[in-house]
BAFI-3210 file (N, C-alpha, C; in Angstrom, 3 decimals, decimal comma, padded with zeros to 6 digits):
// residues 304
n [1|2|3|4|5|6|7|8|9|10|11|12|13|14|15|16|17|18|19|20|21|22|23|24|25|26|27|28|29|30|31|32|33|34|35|36|37|38|39|40|41|42|43|44|45|46|47|48|49|50|51|52|53|54|55|56|57|58|59|60|61|62|63|64|65|66|67|68|69|70|71|72|73|74|75|76|77|78|79|80|81|82|83|84|85|86|87|88|89|90|91|92|93|94|95|96|97|98|99|100|101|102|103|104|105|106|107|108|109|110|111|112|113|114|115|116|117|118|119|120|121|122|123|124|125|126|127|128|129|130|131|132|133|134|135|136|137|138|139|140|141|142|143|144|145|146|147|148|149|150|151|152|153|154|155|156|157|158|159|160|161|162|163|164|165|166|167|168|169|170|171|172|173|174|175|176|177|178|179|180|181|182|183|184|185|186|187|188|189|190|191|192|193|194|195|196|197|198|199|200|201|202|203|204|205|206|207|208|209|210|211|212|213|214|215|216|217|218|219|220|221|222|223|224|225|226|227|228|229|230|231|232|233|234|235|236|237|238|239|240|241|242|243|244|245|246|247|248|249|250|251|252|253|254|255|256|257|258|259|260|261|262|263|264|265|266|267|268|269|270|271|272|273|274|275|276|277|278|279|280|281|282|283|284|285|286|287|288|289|290|291|292|293|294|295|296|297|298|299|300|301|302|303|304]
n.u [120,969|120,831|123,174|121,835|120,990|121,363|118,404|116,904|115,004|113,137|112,940|111,810|109,372|108,184|108,244|106,420|104,157|103,887|103,287|100,912|099,238|099,280|098,470|095,724|094,710|093,798|091,336|089,818|089,727|088,343|085,889|085,099|084,799|082,238|080,506|081,670|083,383|086,418|088,180|087,538|087,886|090,708|091,292|090,219|091,981|094,634|094,242|093,458|095,711|097,765|097,173|097,456|100,217|101,552|100,945|102,572|105,071|105,046|104,976|107,316|109,002|110,357|112,251|110,550|110,447|111,267|112,031|111,071|111,687|111,751|109,185|108,055|109,198|107,876|105,369|105,391|106,251|104,093|102,212|103,206|103,720|101,298|098,696|098,602|099,172|097,504|094,851|094,690|094,806|092,629|090,424|090,720|090,248|087,397|086,787|088,311|089,516|090,360|092,636|093,895|094,788|096,474|098,535|099,377|100,256|102,817|104,497|105,721|108,259|109,691|109,509|110,725|113,447|114,071|113,595|115,461|117,876|117,754|117,793|119,927|123,550|124,730|123,154|122,986|121,699|122,197|122,864|121,553|119,589|118,336|117,100|115,514|113,575|112,595|111,289|109,414|107,829|106,859|105,256|103,366|102,044|101,019|099,300|097,412|096,546|096,868|094,981|092,941|093,984|093,841|090,993|090,417|088,669|086,688|087,687|090,323|091,299|091,263|093,248|095,530|095,502|096,151|098,774|099,901|099,892|101,677|103,986|104,214|104,766|107,460|108,803|108,325|110,155|112,597|112,378|112,313|114,942|116,442|115,564|114,659|116,478|118,120|116,084|114,207|112,390|109,928|108,965|109,308|107,437|104,999|105,121|104,900|102,282|100,764|101,297|100,085|097,409|096,799|096,534|094,726|092,386|091,010|090,376|088,880|086,630|085,668|085,070|083,700|082,064|081,394|083,390|082,239|081,431|079,176|078,430|077,992|078,685|080,359|081,753|083,072|084,738|086,298|087,642|088,913|090,774|092,271|093,394|094,525|095,831|096,882|098,177|099,258|100,331|101,606|103,430|105,273|106,040|107,207|109,572|110,862|111,400|112,932|115,280|116,138|116,391|117,125|116,915|116,737|115,893|113,420|111,973|110,828|108,389|106,595|106,169|104,785|102,349|100,441|099,168|097,749|095,843|094,454|093,296|091,743|089,989|088,664|087,394|085,871|084,749|084,048|085,596|087,017|089,888|091,383|093,163|095,353|096,135|097,334|099,489|100,813|101,579|103,306|105,399|106,092|106,854|109,051|110,724|111,092|112,468|114,759|115,850|116,209|118,515|119,877|119,502|120,426|123,320|123,916|123,441|125,603|127,695|127,605|128,442|131,094]
n.v [098,562|096,665|094,122|090,728|088,837|085,411|083,529|082,471|079,619|080,421|083,162|082,810|081,729|083,762|085,881|084,725|084,713|087,490|088,092|086,739|088,136|090,795|090,312|089,533|091,867|093,516|092,408|092,760|095,505|096,197|095,078|096,610|099,024|098,853|099,815|102,228|105,288|105,771|107,563|107,556|105,050|104,833|106,570|105,051|102,954|103,936|105,233|103,360|101,715|103,203|103,586|101,046|100,514|102,414|101,358|099,106|100,462|101,675|099,331|098,169|099,991|102,005|104,826|107,963|110,167|113,623|115,806|118,545|118,393|115,715|114,798|116,326|114,961|112,422|113,237|113,866|111,496|109,911|111,092|110,465|107,676|106,613|108,113|109,148|106,834|104,818|106,170|106,618|103,990|102,801|104,220|103,493|100,768|100,698|100,551|098,666|095,151|093,412|091,743|092,617|095,156|094,444|093,234|095,604|096,947|095,962|097,492|099,331|098,633|098,945|101,719|102,367|101,701|103,653|106,056|105,902|105,950|108,632|110,149|109,231|108,941|106,462|104,649|103,974|103,462|100,496|098,377|095,957|096,717|098,519|096,835|095,368|097,354|098,107|095,682|095,548|097,846|097,113|094,878|096,275|097,883|095,887|094,524|096,615|097,296|099,030|099,974|100,520|102,655|104,484|104,826|106,121|106,035|105,536|103,182|103,167|105,371|104,522|102,519|104,039|105,655|103,720|103,247|105,760|105,622|103,756|105,037|107,095|105,355|104,807|107,324|107,777|105,767|106,881|109,334|108,135|107,047|109,354|110,970|109,554|107,831|105,734|105,934|103,670|100,825|100,365|102,697|104,448|103,372|103,774|106,558|107,388|106,408|107,872|110,422|110,322|109,990|112,399|114,009|112,637|112,245|114,640|115,369|113,259|113,415|115,904|115,670|113,155|112,890|112,321|109,950|106,698|103,897|102,524|100,329|097,700|094,349|092,871|094,859|096,001|093,883|093,703|096,239|096,007|094,012|095,055|097,236|096,434|093,892|093,926|096,417|097,607|095,232|094,099|096,014|095,737|093,013|093,383|094,938|092,952|090,867|092,233|092,838|090,147|089,111|090,986|093,982|093,334|090,628|091,082|092,207|090,281|089,811|091,295|089,687|087,595|088,319|089,091|086,397|085,665|087,611|087,528|084,908|085,127|087,309|085,965|083,936|084,991|087,358|086,752|087,539|088,024|087,969|089,408|087,665|089,170|090,547|088,418|087,744|090,225|090,381|088,271|089,345|091,634|090,246|088,973|091,197|092,088|090,000|090,244|092,573|091,926|090,228|087,915|085,511|086,519|087,038|084,206|083,204|084,545|083,318|080,791|081,058|081,732]
n.w [095,901|098,938|099,763|099,997|102,757|103,990|104,308|107,091|108,502|110,184|109,553|106,914|107,518|108,983|107,061|105,196|106,775|107,009|104,279|103,954|105,857|104,900|102,303|102,711|103,615|101,454|100,753|103,200|103,401|101,148|101,876|104,136|102,675|101,592|103,447|104,622|103,708|101,612|102,982|105,604|106,107|105,925|108,249|110,356|110,154|110,596|112,926|115,075|114,821|115,632|118,476|119,284|118,606|120,296|122,794|122,685|122,507|125,015|126,709|126,160|127,183|125,692|124,632|124,232|121,615|121,814|120,549|118,272|115,603|115,022|115,253|113,399|111,127|111,565|110,987|108,188|107,289|107,805|106,194|103,593|103,705|104,605|104,649|101,905|100,161|101,390|101,134|098,375|097,403|098,663|097,512|094,864|095,050|094,973|092,469|091,060|091,195|094,024|093,849|091,520|092,551|094,474|092,790|091,326|093,480|093,867|092,296|093,946|094,780|092,408|091,787|094,171|093,616|091,662|092,957|094,907|093,393|092,397|094,647|096,349|096,307|096,373|095,239|092,355|089,092|087,734|084,996|085,366|087,233|085,672|083,693|085,439|086,120|083,704|082,984|085,069|084,695|082,171|082,870|084,446|082,577|081,079|082,739|083,357|080,747|077,918|076,207|078,191|079,453|077,488|077,126|079,697|081,895|085,026|085,853|084,854|086,007|088,699|088,645|088,017|090,336|092,269|091,422|091,964|094,692|095,196|094,260|096,144|098,449|097,682|097,843|100,548|101,473|100,947|102,414|104,979|105,225|105,202|107,239|109,575|110,534|112,913|114,737|117,147|115,579|116,526|117,651|115,456|113,832|115,316|115,606|113,044|112,194|114,054|113,197|110,616|111,470|112,745|110,479|108,764|110,245|110,868|108,070|107,000|108,640|107,956|105,087|104,882|107,019|110,714|112,455|113,280|115,329|115,061|113,164|110,769|111,894|110,139|108,907|111,234|111,935|109,729|109,784|112,305|111,569|109,502|110,640|113,110|112,680|110,005|109,948|112,536|113,797|111,515|110,823|112,974|112,578|110,048|110,623|112,229|110,289|108,531|110,062|110,416|107,779|105,951|103,635|100,974|100,799|101,977|100,027|098,713|099,604|098,311|096,018|097,056|098,117|096,138|095,051|097,228|097,681|095,206|095,207|097,573|096,804|094,641|095,895|098,103|097,040|094,500|092,357|089,121|087,297|084,231|081,722|080,932|083,352|084,807|083,157|083,350|085,987|086,028|084,450|086,065|088,352|087,362|086,878|089,468|090,562|089,109|090,062|092,656|092,326|093,063|091,314|089,120|089,777|090,134|087,610|086,197|087,562|086,541|083,873|083,971]
ca.u [120,214|121,582|123,267|121,018|121,328|120,783|117,225|116,763|113,796|112,348|112,701|110,906|108,000|107,614|108,002|105,206|103,159|103,773|102,708|099,471|098,527|099,103|097,699|094,399|094,265|093,111|089,916|089,204|089,612|087,126|084,620|084,783|084,261|080,825|079,726|082,252|084,160|087,874|089,102|086,987|088,609|092,099|091,217|090,077|093,220|095,813|094,012|093,579|096,997|098,504|096,869|098,115|101,609|102,048|100,900|103,731|106,228|105,188|105,272|108,802|109,722|111,216|112,207|109,674|111,189|110,775|112,457|109,941|112,132|111,531|107,719|107,696|109,510|106,778|104,071|105,590|106,279|102,701|101,496|103,751|103,604|099,989|097,600|098,376|098,918|096,345|093,777|094,424|094,483|091,240|089,559|090,923|089,500|085,990|086,450|089,107|089,556|091,448|093,851|094,611|095,329|097,718|099,594|099,862|101,121|104,220|105,323|106,444|109,628|110,160|109,572|111,733|114,816|114,184|113,700|116,889|118,825|117,557|118,183|121,191|124,623|125,170|122,131|123,008|121,018|123,139|122,360|120,666|118,462|117,458|116,400|114,350|112,698|111,774|110,365|108,417|106,854|106,180|104,222|102,271|101,343|100,193|098,252|096,476|096,072|097,141|093,563|092,254|094,594|093,305|089,678|090,502|087,319|087,006|088,614|091,589|091,811|091,579|094,535|096,465|095,560|097,012|100,274|100,241|100,021|103,090|105,034|104,218|105,497|108,749|109,243|108,403|111,451|113,772|112,318|112,685|116,378|117,175|114,940|114,406|117,593|118,438|114,883|113,704|111,492|108,505|108,720|109,025|106,097|104,004|105,133|104,327|100,682|100,312|101,324|098,911|096,069|096,682|096,266|093,488|091,064|090,006|089,938|087,815|085,431|085,135|084,649|082,754|081,258|081,992|083,662|081,409|081,633|077,803|078,645|077,743|079,589|081,391|082,730|083,873|085,699|087,244|088,411|089,794|091,867|093,342|094,045|095,353|096,842|097,518|098,963|100,086|101,190|102,355|104,724|106,178|106,688|108,065|110,950|111,491|111,820|113,983|116,437|116,632|116,686|117,699|115,862|116,700|114,961|112,025|111,289|110,164|106,924|105,678|105,749|103,970|101,098|099,268|098,420|096,757|094,799|093,799|092,454|090,543|089,102|087,928|086,738|084,849|084,014|083,707|086,203|087,646|090,953|091,607|094,451|096,387|096,559|098,287|100,701|101,471|102,069|104,569|106,445|106,516|107,607|110,409|111,388|111,441|113,522|116,044|116,301|116,716|119,931|120,557|119,451|121,480|124,612|123,993|123,760|126,959|128,746|127,550|129,087|132,391]
ca.v [097,516|096,114|092,777|089,910|087,909|084,162|083,499|081,276|078,994|081,298|084,239|082,374|081,600|085,198|086,525|084,064|085,327|088,937|088,103|086,390|089,190|091,836|089,839|089,425|093,289|093,944|091,946|093,384|096,862|096,388|094,713|097,840|100,121|098,652|100,752|103,367|105,894|105,568|108,427|107,026|103,648|105,028|107,128|103,901|102,168|104,433|105,601|102,324|101,162|104,180|103,261|099,652|100,664|103,173|100,434|098,345|101,240|101,867|098,143|097,870|101,053|102,670|106,395|108,648|111,325|114,956|116,967|118,887|118,025|114,235|114,740|116,783|113,883|111,427|113,809|113,818|109,955|109,472|111,513|109,632|106,261|106,060|108,931|109,238|105,504|104,094|106,790|106,285|102,591|102,548|104,751|102,632|099,559|100,938|100,334|097,540|094,102|093,464|091,100|093,744|096,245|093,852|093,182|096,926|097,439|095,496|098,562|100,100|098,219|099,438|103,084|102,499|101,778|104,821|107,124|105,808|106,399|110,082|110,865|108,683|108,742|105,037|103,677|104,380|102,590|099,601|097,651|094,922|097,375|099,070|095,779|094,960|098,492|097,845|094,490|095,841|098,652|096,250|094,231|097,154|098,284|094,839|094,305|097,713|097,239|100,385|100,475|100,995|104,087|105,351|105,042|107,116|106,070|105,404|102,053|103,528|106,282|103,844|102,035|105,205|106,022|102,679|103,464|107,020|105,144|103,098|106,036|107,721|104,481|104,937|108,545|107,408|105,042|107,961|110,177|107,537|106,947|110,588|111,780|108,734|106,867|105,679|105,649|102,298|100,690|100,401|104,209|105,068|103,038|104,375|107,957|107,465|106,397|109,084|111,690|110,032|110,126|113,804|114,517|112,127|112,357|115,822|115,416|112,396|113,970|117,019|115,204|111,954|112,819|111,881|108,553|105,996|102,435|101,984|099,650|096,257|093,473|092,427|096,131|096,267|092,774|094,173|097,394|095,408|093,165|095,772|098,309|095,900|092,883|094,304|097,599|097,601|093,836|093,790|096,802|095,035|091,863|093,878|095,153|091,721|090,216|093,193|092,475|088,819|088,785|092,284|094,460|092,618|089,492|091,554|092,588|089,058|089,917|091,768|088,545|086,614|088,930|089,043|085,078|085,603|088,550|086,950|083,751|085,602|087,942|085,148|083,046|085,774|088,308|086,115|088,463|087,265|088,828|089,172|086,849|090,196|090,795|087,352|088,016|091,410|090,008|087,441|090,220|092,368|089,421|088,813|092,425|092,180|088,853|090,782|093,598|091,101|090,075|086,512|084,713|087,233|086,547|082,719|082,914|085,008|082,388|079,694|081,359|082,175]
ca.w [096,749|099,787|099,589|100,718|103,873|103,981|105,025|108,004|108,353|111,103|108,677|105,874|108,086|109,325|105,776|104,677|107,691|106,543|103,089|104,216|106,493|103,963|101,042|103,044|103,959|100,389|100,887|104,278|103,057|100,155|102,803|104,868|101,701|101,243|104,290|104,915|102,713|101,690|103,866|106,873|106,151|106,362|109,600|111,181|110,005|111,291|114,322|115,865|114,813|116,516|119,895|119,587|118,589|121,431|123,839|122,593|122,878|126,518|127,326|125,990|127,863|124,647|124,750|123,213|121,125|122,223|119,457|117,270|114,245|114,819|115,100|111,885|110,380|111,650|110,231|106,750|106,931|107,887|104,866|102,432|103,805|105,092|104,122|100,522|099,450|101,766|100,613|096,974|097,079|099,152|096,585|093,690|095,193|094,768|090,863|090,530|091,863|095,122|093,230|090,621|093,327|094,958|091,727|091,096|094,687|093,751|091,686|094,938|094,756|091,077|092,085|095,245|093,009|090,967|093,911|095,641|092,504|092,349|095,941|096,982|095,407|096,381|094,683|091,096|088,307|086,967|083,908|085,983|087,809|084,502|083,099|086,245|086,097|082,395|082,963|085,960|084,017|081,120|083,521|084,935|081,357|080,463|083,642|083,226|079,461|077,322|075,816|079,243|079,694|076,475|077,645|080,766|082,619|086,359|086,131|084,505|086,967|089,887|088,470|088,181|091,773|093,033|091,041|092,607|095,969|095,244|094,176|097,540|099,197|097,340|098,304|101,951|101,822|100,830|103,542|106,237|105,282|105,317|108,457|110,731|110,903|114,468|115,759|117,279|114,642|117,058|117,790|114,124|113,293|116,187|115,402|111,605|112,038|114,836|112,168|109,658|112,210|112,940|109,145|108,139|111,041|110,587|106,680|106,847|109,373|107,133|103,824|104,792|108,264|111,894|112,520|114,227|115,406|114,823|111,864|110,657|112,346|109,250|108,762|112,263|111,810|108,678|110,339|113,249|110,850|108,602|111,630|114,163|112,109|108,688|109,983|113,775|113,888|110,209|110,954|113,981|111,893|109,013|111,167|112,629|109,191|108,045|110,910|110,211|106,460|105,274|102,843|099,588|100,874|102,371|098,866|098,196|100,113|097,119|095,054|097,668|098,455|095,118|094,939|098,520|097,327|094,088|095,811|098,486|095,997|093,842|096,663|098,855|096,292|093,151|091,297|088,054|086,604|082,995|081,622|080,894|084,664|085,277|082,383|083,817|087,254|085,806|083,972|087,144|089,349|086,839|087,069|090,880|090,701|088,340|090,883|093,768|091,999|093,345|090,141|088,181|090,129|089,846|086,086|085,925|087,989|085,532|082,572|084,254]
c.u [121,269|121,781|122,296|121,571|120,829|119,658|117,156|115,322|112,654|112,018|111,687|109,482|107,452|107,441|106,815|104,113|102,789|102,952|101,203|098,716|098,309|098,269|096,172|093,836|093,410|091,681|089,208|088,821|088,289|085,861|084,157|084,279|082,877|079,925|080,261|083,209|085,588|088,511|088,763|087,878|090,107|092,216|091,108|091,433|094,358|095,585|094,139|095,089|097,963|098,349|097,598|099,549|102,176|101,916|102,219|105,017|106,300|105,501|106,644|109,653|110,765|110,983|111,323|110,408|110,525|111,037|111,362|110,393|111,911|110,023|107,216|107,994|108,547|105,676|104,257|105,692|104,829|101,871|102,025|103,570|102,203|098,883|097,381|098,297|097,783|094,928|093,580|094,067|093,070|090,292|089,696|090,352|088,097|085,705|087,341|089,157|090,704|092,803|094,672|095,245|096,578|098,794|100,213|100,742|102,510|105,088|106,125|107,901|110,359|110,435|110,766|113,150|115,071|114,413|114,989|117,876|118,760|118,123|119,506|122,257|125,057|124,172|121,896|122,316|122,113|122,286|121,350|119,555|117,667|116,635|115,224|113,317|111,784|110,840|109,256|107,303|106,105|105,040|103,099|101,420|100,455|099,084|097,119|095,812|096,110|095,751|092,764|092,595|094,027|091,913|089,453|089,144|087,701|087,864|090,015|092,260|092,020|092,894|095,714|096,638|096,429|098,524|100,702|100,598|101,348|104,268|105,277|105,050|107,059|109,495|109,342|109,715|112,585|113,561|112,715|114,157|117,004|116,712|114,733|115,361|117,918|117,194|114,498|112,546|109,997|108,055|108,469|107,741|104,846|103,790|104,544|102,868|100,070|100,215|100,308|097,589|095,908|096,237|094,974|092,209|090,255|089,521|088,754|086,443|084,942|084,505|083,528|081,780|081,962|082,291|082,780|081,671|080,205|077,759|078,252|078,850|080,726|082,302|083,532|085,018|086,860|088,236|089,394|090,919|092,814|094,066|095,006|096,413|097,551|098,375|099,853|100,962|102,106|103,618|105,737|106,838|107,675|109,450|111,629|112,166|113,114|115,302|117,059|117,084|117,147|116,559|115,756|115,824|113,668|111,298|110,358|108,682|106,076|105,395|104,803|102,542|100,020|098,558|097,323|095,614|093,828|092,757|091,433|089,540|088,183|086,979|085,487|084,042|083,677|084,312|086,907|088,652|091,084|092,954|095,626|096,961|097,625|099,649|101,539|102,100|103,348|105,807|107,011|107,326|109,009|111,314|111,950|112,539|114,918|116,555|116,779|118,122|120,533|120,543|120,468|122,911|124,884|124,270|125,148|127,950|128,747|128,420|130,521|133,415]
c.v [096,746|094,625|091,785|088,967|086,464|084,143|082,264|080,785|079,836|082,563|083,951|082,331|082,963|086,092|085,938|084,645|086,664|088,950|087,700|087,538|090,357|091,413|089,865|090,875|093,836|093,641|092,607|094,897|097,113|095,836|096,006|098,952|099,966|099,493|102,134|103,977|105,551|106,272|107,964|105,615|103,738|105,567|106,048|103,109|102,744|104,912|104,463|101,632|102,005|103,825|102,024|099,803|101,356|102,313|099,570|099,042|101,390|100,483|097,929|098,910|101,729|104,128|106,962|109,991|112,660|116,108|117,108|118,447|116,545|114,139|115,376|115,715|112,839|111,842|113,651|112,326|109,430|109,894|110,617|108,238|105,629|106,866|108,885|107,810|104,831|104,760|106,571|104,884|102,220|102,954|103,872|101,319|099,616|100,536|099,171|096,419|094,135|092,652|091,923|094,780|095,646|093,692|094,568|097,508|096,937|096,558|099,347|099,900|098,802|100,930|103,347|102,587|102,933|105,946|107,109|106,269|107,880|110,798|110,404|108,427|107,226|104,159|103,975|103,195|101,869|098,939|096,583|095,715|098,008|098,090|095,453|096,034|098,372|096,753|094,789|096,777|098,035|095,410|095,066|097,480|097,057|094,471|095,210|097,548|098,695|100,789|101,011|102,454|105,030|105,738|105,928|107,101|105,906|104,396|102,388|104,551|105,647|103,108|102,909|105,579|105,119|102,897|104,782|106,590|104,494|104,019|106,735|106,762|104,777|106,170|108,470|106,818|106,048|108,856|109,412|107,280|108,114|111,168|110,804|107,695|106,987|105,689|104,104|102,167|100,847|101,825|104,784|104,641|103,739|105,914|108,242|107,457|107,368|110,231|111,563|110,262|111,579|114,411|114,007|112,234|113,564|115,958|114,588|112,771|114,956|116,610|114,098|111,912|112,252|110,409|107,953|104,490|101,770|101,432|098,326|095,470|093,119|093,625|096,242|095,119|093,236|095,208|096,883|094,658|094,191|096,791|097,573|094,765|093,338|095,786|097,578|096,300|093,772|094,752|096,279|093,943|092,293|094,153|094,037|091,032|090,968|092,999|091,189|088,542|089,879|092,678|093,967|091,413|089,909|091,901|091,433|088,950|090,302|090,808|087,641|087,009|088,736|087,655|085,149|086,435|087,995|085,791|084,211|086,353|087,157|084,309|083,805|086,634|087,914|087,003|087,562|088,348|088,560|088,401|087,900|090,428|089,703|087,462|089,214|091,142|089,124|088,438|091,201|091,455|089,174|090,039|092,476|091,114|089,393|091,765|092,972|090,772|088,592|085,598|085,271|086,835|085,046|082,471|083,479|084,061|081,189|079,913|081,845|081,023]
c.w [097,681|099,549|100,496|101,763|103,499|104,819|105,878|107,837|109,074|110,127|107,565|106,357|108,452|108,077|105,031|105,479|107,116|105,240|103,128|104,850|105,610|102,714|101,459|103,317|102,634|100,351|101,876|104,082|102,077|100,857|103,437|103,884|101,346|102,214|104,687|103,728|102,761|102,715|105,236|107,129|106,588|107,823|110,418|111,143|110,787|112,636|115,350|115,897|115,673|117,990|120,119|119,604|119,914|122,697|123,897|123,040|124,485|127,244|127,244|126,538|126,974|124,871|123,719|122,810|121,502|121,261|118,456|115,970|113,928|114,628|113,906|110,931|110,397|110,876|108,668|106,451|106,973|106,676|103,730|102,506|104,251|104,367|102,614|099,861|100,042|101,201|099,167|096,575|097,493|098,134|095,317|093,812|094,967|093,305|090,375|091,479|092,892|094,646|092,296|091,463|094,024|094,050|091,502|092,230|094,690|092,982|092,680|094,937|093,528|091,310|093,138|094,614|092,339|091,799|094,549|094,660|092,364|093,593|096,634|095,994|095,344|095,907|093,206|090,375|087,497|085,869|084,425|086,554|086,729|083,939|084,045|086,249|084,875|082,469|083,909|085,309|082,888|081,671|083,954|083,725|080,831|081,482|083,536|081,862|078,857|076,859|076,891|079,595|078,641|076,736|078,758|081,505|084,138|086,605|085,905|085,635|088,386|089,845|088,666|089,766|092,524|092,659|091,740|094,097|096,250|095,053|095,557|098,440|098,868|097,895|099,855|102,342|101,819|102,085|104,919|106,421|105,645|106,796|109,696|111,048|112,337|115,318|115,844|116,399|115,204|117,373|116,509|113,595|113,993|115,797|113,890|111,689|112,848|113,816|111,182|110,293|112,333|111,577|108,651|108,887|110,832|109,039|106,393|107,496|108,564|105,905|103,987|106,115|109,396|111,849|113,611|114,302|115,312|113,420|111,871|111,208|111,328|108,928|109,931|112,286|110,827|109,039|111,338|112,587|110,197|109,363|112,484|113,603|110,915|108,801|111,372|113,824|112,759|110,334|111,867|113,255|110,744|109,494|111,642|111,513|108,496|108,802|110,742|108,815|105,515|104,245|101,510|099,786|101,253|101,091|098,239|098,603|099,093|096,178|095,736|097,918|097,281|094,957|096,198|098,167|096,221|094,484|096,613|097,661|095,250|094,696|097,549|097,960|094,841|092,017|090,344|087,244|085,204|082,846|081,458|082,303|085,143|084,485|083,028|085,108|087,096|085,313|085,193|088,211|088,726|086,916|088,450|091,098|090,191|089,413|092,094|093,612|092,203|092,101|089,104|088,455|089,894|088,484|085,795|086,208|087,194|084,307|082,776|083,812]
res [m|n|p|q|k|n|i|s|t|r|a|w|l|e|l|t|l|l|a|l|i|w|g|a|s|f|l|t|i|r|v|a|l|d|e|i|g|p|l|t|a|v|a|h|r|v|g|w|a|a|l|a|l|w|l|v|v|v|f|m|r|l|p|i|p|r|a|p|r|v|w|l|a|f|l|m|m|g|l|l|n|n|v|i|p|f|g|l|m|a|w|g|q|l|y|i|e|t|g|l|t|s|i|l|n|g|t|a|a|i|f|g|v|l|a|a|a|v|f|f|a|d|e|r|i|t|g|r|k|a|l|g|v|c|l|g|f|a|g|v|a|t|a|i|g|l|e|n|l|l|a|f|d|l|r|s|l|a|q|l|a|v|l|g|g|t|l|s|y|a|l|a|g|v|w|a|r|k|m|l|a|g|q|p|p|q|v|a|a|a|g|m|v|t|g|a|s|v|i|i|l|p|v|a|w|w|v|e|g|p|l|t|l|a|l|e|p|r|t|l|w|a|i|g|y|y|a|l|a|a|t|a|l|a|y|l|l|y|y|r|v|l|g|m|a|g|s|g|n|l|m|l|v|t|l|m|m|p|p|v|s|i|v|l|g|a|w|v|l|e|e|a|l|r|p|a|a|f|i|g|f|a|l|l|a|l|g|l|i|v|l|d|g|r|i|w|r|l|m|r|g|w|f|r]
***
C-alpha cells in the first residue's frame, strides 16, 4: 500500500463528493432495472460515459493513442473494470438491497490487496495487511450470512455475483498498473469505457434486444445520472482526488459510500437491512482501516 499523503480540505470535499456520487449510483441503477435489463443498463452506462469522456479529451487537446497494444489494453481494462463488475452487480441488485450491494462493493479493496500481493513483488502481505484482509472477509461473511450461502438461492447467488464484481475490480487494478502506466487519466478512462462499450453493446443487443431511449422519464433520469455523473464525472473526480490525496486516502471512499446507499435505499425504496449487514459493514470497515495503516502506526507510536 502506498504511503498516505496528508489530505487537504479541498481533497476531503472532493472525496466526499465522490462518495456521494457513487453512493447514489446504486439507487439509480436499481431504478433503471425496473424497466431495462442489467446488460442494457451497463451498455447505456459505458456508452454515454464514453461519449462524454472523449469530449473532455478533445476539449483538453490530449493526445489520442494510436498503438494497437494500447487499445487492446483498453479493451481488457473495459472488460475487467466495467463489463464484468457492472454486469454482475446490476444483476445482483435485482435480488438484494442497494445498501447491501454497496457494503459488499467495499470488498474490492480487500481483493485489491490480495491481487497486488500475487502479481507485484513490492506488495507483499504483511501482518497488518493479513489482519485487515481477515477482518474484511469476516465482515463479508457476516453481512451475507453463512446460512444464506448454504441455502444457495437467488439471493445468495446475487451476493456472490457482487463479490465476483469486486474481484474483477481488483484484477483491473493489476492490469492498469501493468499495461496503462503513463496514459493521461482522462484518456485512460475514455479508452476503458470505449473498450467496455465495444464488448457490451452487441452482447446486450443480442441478449436483451435493441437499445432504445423510448423509456419512462424516471428511467432516463436514472441512466443519465449513473452514466454521466457516476461514471464519466466520477472517473475524472477519482483521478483528481488520487493526485491530491494518494491511493491510500482514496480507499476511504469505500467506507463513505455505504451510508449514502443505505439511507437512499431506505428513503426511496423502503429497503430494510438485517442487523447482520450493519455488523458486517462495521467489521469490513475495521478491516479497511487496518489496511489503511494510519491508526496502526499511531498505536505503535503510543507504545514506543
